[in-house]
C-alpha positions as CSV (number, residue, x, y, z in Angstrom):
1,M,0.1,-0.1,0.0
2,L,2.8,2.3,0.8
3,E,4.4,1.7,-2.4
4,L,1.2,2.5,-4.3
5,M,0.9,5.8,-2.4
6,M,4.5,6.7,-3.2
7,A,4.0,5.9,-6.9
8,L,0.8,8.1,-7.0
9,A,2.6,11.0,-5.3
10,I,5.5,10.8,-7.7
11,S,3.1,10.6,-10.7
12,A,1.2,13.5,-9.4
13,I,4.5,15.6,-9.2
14,I,5.5,14.5,-12.6
15,I,2.1,15.4,-14.2
16,S,2.0,18.8,-12.5
17,F,5.4,19.7,-13.9
18,I,4.3,18.5,-17.4
19,G,1.1,20.7,-17.0
20,M,3.3,23.7,-15.9
21,A,5.6,23.1,-18.9
22,L,2.6,23.0,-21.3
23,I,1.1,26.3,-19.8
24,G,4.5,28.0,-20.2
25,A,4.8,26.9,-23.8
26,A,1.3,28.2,-24.6
27,R,2.2,31.5,-23.1
28,M,5.4,31.7,-25.0
29,N,3.7,30.8,-28.2
30,T,1.1,33.6,-27.7
31,L,4.0,36.1,-26.9
32,S,5.9,34.9,-29.9
33,Q,2.8,35.4,-32.2
34,A,2.4,38.9,-30.8
35,H,6.1,39.8,-31.5
36,N,5.8,38.4,-35.1
37,H,2.7,40.5,-35.6
38,A,4.4,43.7,-34.2
39,S,7.3,43.0,-36.7
40,T,4.9,42.6,-39.5
41,L,3.1,45.9,-38.6
42,A,6.4,47.7,-38.3
43,E,7.6,46.4,-41.7
44,Q,4.1,47.5,-43.3
45,K,4.5,50.9,-41.9
46,I,8.1,51.4,-43.0
47,E,7.1,50.4,-46.4
48,H,4.2,52.8,-46.4
49,L,6.5,55.6,-45.4
50,R,8.9,54.8,-48.2
51,R,6.1,55.6,-50.7
52,F,6.1,59.2,-49.6
53,S,8.4,61.7,-51.2
54,F,11.5,62.2,-49.2
55,S,10.6,65.7,-47.9
56,N,7.1,64.7,-46.8
57,I,8.1,61.9,-44.5
58,Q,7.0,62.9,-41.0
59,S,6.5,61.5,-37.6
60,G,3.2,60.1,-36.4
61,V,1.2,57.5,-34.5
62,D,-1.6,55.1,-35.3
63,T,-3.4,52.1,-33.8
64,T,-4.4,48.7,-35.1
65,Y,-6.1,45.7,-33.6
66,D,-5.4,41.9,-34.0
67,N,-7.1,39.1,-32.0
68,N,-8.4,41.8,-29.4
69,I,-4.8,43.1,-29.0
70,R,-4.4,46.8,-29.4
71,F,-1.0,47.5,-31.2
72,V,0.2,51.2,-31.3
73,R,2.7,52.2,-33.8
74,E,4.6,55.4,-33.2
75,W,7.4,56.5,-35.5
76,T,9.8,59.4,-35.2
77,V,11.5,60.8,-38.2
78,T,14.6,63.0,-37.7
79,D,16.8,64.6,-40.2
80,N,20.4,63.6,-40.0
81,M,22.2,66.8,-39.5
82,G,25.6,65.6,-40.9
83,K,24.0,64.4,-44.0
84,P,20.9,66.2,-45.4
85,R,19.9,63.5,-47.8
86,I,19.4,60.9,-44.8
87,K,16.6,60.7,-42.4
88,D,16.7,58.4,-39.4
89,V,13.4,56.6,-38.6
90,E,12.6,54.9,-35.2
91,L,9.4,53.0,-35.1
92,K,8.1,51.6,-31.8
93,V,5.3,49.1,-31.7
94,T,3.6,48.7,-28.2
95,W,1.0,46.4,-26.9
96,T,-0.5,45.0,-23.7
97,D,-0.8,41.2,-23.4
98,S,-3.8,39.4,-21.6
99,K,-1.9,39.6,-18.3
100,G,-1.7,43.3,-18.4
101,V,2.1,43.3,-19.3
102,D,3.3,46.1,-21.7
103,H,5.6,45.1,-24.5
104,V,7.6,47.3,-26.8
105,S,9.4,46.4,-30.0
106,I,11.7,49.1,-31.5
107,Y,12.9,49.2,-35.2
108,N,15.2,51.6,-36.6
109,T,15.8,52.3,-40.3
110,I,17.4,55.1,-42.6
111,F,15.7,56.7,-45.4
112,Y,18.1,58.0,-48.2
113,R,17.2,60.5,-50.9
114,N,18.8,59.7,-54.2
115,A,20.6,62.5,-55.9
116,Y,18.4,62.1,-59.0
117,P,15.5,62.7,-59.2
118,Y,14.9,65.0,-56.3
119,R,11.4,64.5,-54.8
């Protein structure tokens, strides 16, 4: 009888560890999907900004939703003082997960105006 109780106790411990591992894996999967979506949103916004003429690229902010998650994209465009044909762009994508934890992904890029044609 004692051996059966010990086997059940050990089995319960092992099953609880497996359950915790599965829950952790599910949380990491959800977080990974949100990071991937943030990356896609950043890429889309950068490509959208590239369609503007060089002189019309400006800082801004917008909001989008996916799977009941609110993603806020904020981009800051600054002129590179040393090089007038270069603009530095920093894009932040922020969101809050289901547990109320805030996440931020930051992307940086450079826009370059070609010498010809001037736009």
